[in-house]
C-alpha positions as CSV (number, residue, x, y, z in Angstrom):
1,X,4.2,-45.2,15.4
2,X,3.2,-41.8,14.0
3,X,6.0,-40.2,12.1
4,X,5.1,-37.4,14.3
5,X,7.3,-39.2,17.2
6,X,10.6,-39.8,14.9
7,X,11.0,-36.3,14.1
8,X,12.2,-35.3,17.3
9,X,14.6,-38.5,16.9
10,X,15.3,-37.8,13.2
11,X,16.7,-33.7,14.1
12,X,18.9,-35.5,16.5
13,X,20.4,-37.8,14.0
14,X,21.2,-35.4,11.6
15,X,23.4,-32.6,13.9
16,X,26.9,-34.5,14.6
17,X,27.7,-34.9,17.8
18,X,30.6,-32.8,17.5
19,X,28.9,-29.9,16.0
20,X,26.5,-29.8,19.0
21,X,28.6,-30.1,21.7
22,X,30.8,-27.2,19.7
23,X,28.2,-24.5,19.9
24,X,26.4,-25.3,23.4
25,X,28.6,-27.9,25.2
26,X,26.2,-27.2,28.2
27,X,23.1,-27.6,26.8
28,X,20.5,-30.1,27.6
29,X,18.8,-31.7,24.7
30,X,14.6,-32.4,25.7
31,X,13.5,-35.6,24.8
32,X,10.0,-36.4,23.5
33,X,7.8,-38.9,24.9
34,X,4.5,-39.9,23.0
35,X,2.2,-40.0,26.2
36,X,-0.3,-43.0,24.4
37,X,3.1,-44.7,25.0
38,X,4.7,-44.4,28.3
39,X,4.0,-45.0,31.4
40,X,3.8,-42.5,34.1
41,X,6.8,-44.0,35.7
42,X,8.6,-44.6,32.6
43,X,8.4,-40.8,31.7
44,X,9.1,-39.4,35.0
45,X,12.7,-41.2,35.5
46,X,13.8,-40.8,31.8
47,X,14.3,-37.5,32.8
48,X,12.3,-36.6,29.1
49,X,9.7,-33.8,29.2
50,X,6.1,-35.2,28.0
51,X,4.1,-33.4,25.0
52,X,1.0,-34.6,24.4
53,X,0.5,-34.9,20.8
54,X,-3.1,-35.3,21.4
55,X,-4.2,-31.6,22.5
56,X,-2.9,-30.3,18.7
57,X,-6.1,-31.6,17.0
58,X,-8.0,-29.1,19.2
59,X,-9.7,-25.8,17.2
60,X,-8.2,-22.8,18.2
61,X,-10.2,-19.7,16.6
62,X,-9.4,-16.5,16.5
63,X,-11.8,-13.8,18.4
64,X,-11.5,-9.8,17.1
65,X,-9.1,-10.5,13.9
66,X,-8.7,-7.5,11.5
67,X,-11.3,-7.6,8.6
68,X,-9.7,-8.0,5.4
69,X,-9.6,-5.5,3.4
70,X,-11.8,-5.8,0.3
71,X,-11.2,-4.1,-3.2
72,X,-13.5,-1.4,-4.3
73,X,-14.2,-0.9,-8.3
74,X,-14.4,2.2,-9.6
75,X,-16.2,2.6,-13.8
76,X,-14.4,4.3,-16.4
77,X,-17.1,7.3,-16.4
78,X,-15.6,7.8,-12.4
79,X,-11.9,8.1,-13.4
80,X,-13.0,10.5,-16.2
81,X,-15.2,12.2,-14.1
82,X,-12.4,13.0,-11.3
83,X,-9.5,13.7,-13.5
84,X,-12.2,17.0,-15.1
85,X,-13.1,17.6,-11.3
86,X,-9.0,18.1,-10.4
87,X,-8.3,19.9,-13.1
88,X,-11.1,22.3,-13.7
89,X,-10.3,22.7,-10.0
90,X,-7.0,24.5,-10.4
91,X,-8.8,27.9,-11.9
92,X,-10.8,28.4,-8.8
93,X,-8.8,30.5,-6.8
94,X,-6.8,32.3,-9.2
95,X,-10.7,33.0,-10.0
96,X,-11.5,33.7,-6.3
97,X,-7.9,36.2,-5.9
98,X,-9.3,37.9,-9.3
99,X,-13.0,38.4,-8.5
100,X,-11.7,39.9,-4.9
101,X,-9.7,42.0,-6.1
102,X,-12.0,43.7,-8.9
103,X,-14.7,43.6,-6.6
104,X,-12.9,45.6,-3.9
105,X,-12.1,48.2,-6.8
106,X,-15.9,47.9,-8.0
107,X,-16.5,48.7,-4.5
108,X,-15.3,51.7,-4.1
109,X,-15.9,53.3,-7.2
110,X,-19.5,51.4,-8.9
111,X,-19.5,53.5,-12.0
112,X,-16.6,52.2,-13.5
113,X,-17.8,50.4,-17.1
114,X,-14.8,48.5,-17.3
115,X,-14.9,46.9,-13.8
116,X,-18.4,46.0,-14.3
117,X,-18.0,44.3,-16.9
118,X,-14.6,42.7,-15.6
119,X,-16.3,41.7,-12.3
120,X,-19.7,40.3,-14.9
121,X,-17.1,38.1,-16.4
122,X,-15.5,36.7,-13.4
123,X,-18.5,35.9,-11.6
124,X,-19.8,34.1,-15.3
125,X,-16.4,32.1,-15.0
126,X,-16.9,30.6,-11.0
127,X,-20.7,29.5,-11.5
128,X,-20.3,27.9,-14.7
129,X,-17.1,26.7,-13.0
130,X,-18.5,25.0,-9.9
131,X,-22.0,24.0,-12.1
132,X,-19.1,22.0,-14.0
133,X,-17.7,20.5,-10.1
134,X,-20.8,20.1,-9.1
135,X,-21.8,17.7,-11.5
136,X,-18.6,15.6,-11.7
137,X,-18.2,15.9,-8.0
138,X,-21.8,14.9,-6.5
139,X,-21.9,11.7,-9.7
140,X,-18.5,10.3,-7.9
141,X,-19.9,10.8,-4.3
142,X,-22.7,9.1,-4.8
143,X,-21.1,6.2,-7.2
144,X,-18.4,6.3,-5.0
145,X,-20.6,6.3,-1.6
146,X,-19.9,2.1,-1.3
147,X,-16.0,3.1,-0.5
148,X,-15.4,4.2,3.3
149,X,-11.7,5.1,3.0
150,X,-11.5,8.6,2.9
151,X,-16.2,9.0,2.9
152,X,-16.4,11.2,5.8
153,X,-13.3,13.7,4.2
154,X,-15.7,13.3,0.8
155,X,-18.7,14.1,2.1
156,X,-17.6,16.9,4.1
157,X,-16.7,18.4,1.0
158,X,-19.1,18.1,-1.1
159,X,-21.4,20.0,1.7
160,X,-19.0,22.9,1.8
161,X,-18.9,22.4,-2.4
162,X,-22.6,22.5,-2.5
163,X,-23.1,25.7,0.7
164,X,-20.8,27.9,-2.2
165,X,-23.0,26.4,-4.6
166,X,-25.7,28.2,-3.0
167,X,-24.1,31.7,-1.7
168,X,-22.6,31.9,-4.9
169,X,-26.2,32.1,-6.6
170,X,-27.1,34.5,-3.5
171,X,-24.3,36.7,-4.1
172,X,-25.6,37.2,-8.2
173,X,-29.1,37.8,-6.8
174,X,-28.2,40.0,-4.2
175,X,-26.1,42.4,-6.6
176,X,-27.1,45.9,-6.5
177,X,-28.7,47.7,-9.2
178,X,-27.8,50.5,-11.3
179,X,-30.6,52.7,-9.7
180,X,-29.5,52.1,-6.5
181,X,-25.7,52.6,-7.3
182,X,-27.2,55.8,-9.2
183,X,-28.5,56.8,-5.7
184,X,-26.1,56.3,-3.6
185,X,-27.2,53.2,-1.8
186,X,-24.1,51.0,-1.0
187,X,-26.6,48.4,2.0
188,X,-26.8,45.9,-1.0
189,X,-23.3,46.5,-2.3
190,X,-22.3,45.5,1.5
191,X,-24.2,42.5,1.8
192,X,-23.4,41.2,-1.7
193,X,-19.7,41.7,-0.8
194,X,-20.4,40.0,2.9
195,X,-22.6,37.0,0.3
196,X,-19.6,36.4,-1.6
197,X,-17.0,36.5,0.8
198,X,-18.9,33.7,3.3
199,X,-19.2,31.5,-0.3
200,X,-15.5,31.9,-0.8
201,X,-14.5,30.6,2.2
202,X,-16.9,28.0,2.6
203,X,-15.6,27.1,-1.1
204,X,-12.0,27.3,0.0
205,X,-12.0,25.2,3.2
206,X,-13.3,22.6,1.4
207,X,-10.3,22.8,-1.7
208,X,-7.9,22.4,1.0
209,X,-9.4,19.7,2.7
210,X,-8.8,17.8,-0.6
211,X,-5.4,19.0,-0.9
212,X,-4.2,18.0,2.4
213,X,-5.5,14.6,3.0
């Protein structure tokens, strides 16, 4: 006789009757009848519930179960570039704020030599920062493309930063020359300022996307 047939009997004998009656005096024990060894009349007269153990051999398949997450590994170079990218990005907002203040003063007083020098150095700092962040960011975006976790956010961040890159280069090219400033032509300065503001806005949105996840 299979061992599974003896399991209910073993469980019943292992518990003292006094304990059973004390805990559940009105409870009724459910007997188990092995279908292969019992006739229908015996099952009906015994008061036991028949369980067909042969049905346990059926294979149950689970459809639509969640896929097992796959671990994604990154190279040491990826981690180094990510650290450089993050640390250098802390200087972005202070540079934007300083450039906005100096640029607005220079717009109102275009003949100030000190403001022009400060404005130029701040411009170099922004271009250098975005050059470094573009190199490390695009490199890591390519290497981490196989990782689906946060891919859309990283892609949107990268596109906004690349848009800001183009805008900053255009801002530098649209800077008014000395002759236009001396002649009082402010149209070039207005375009220069508007493109700079649009570029700073795109870069700031891209920066905030990666901070608040």
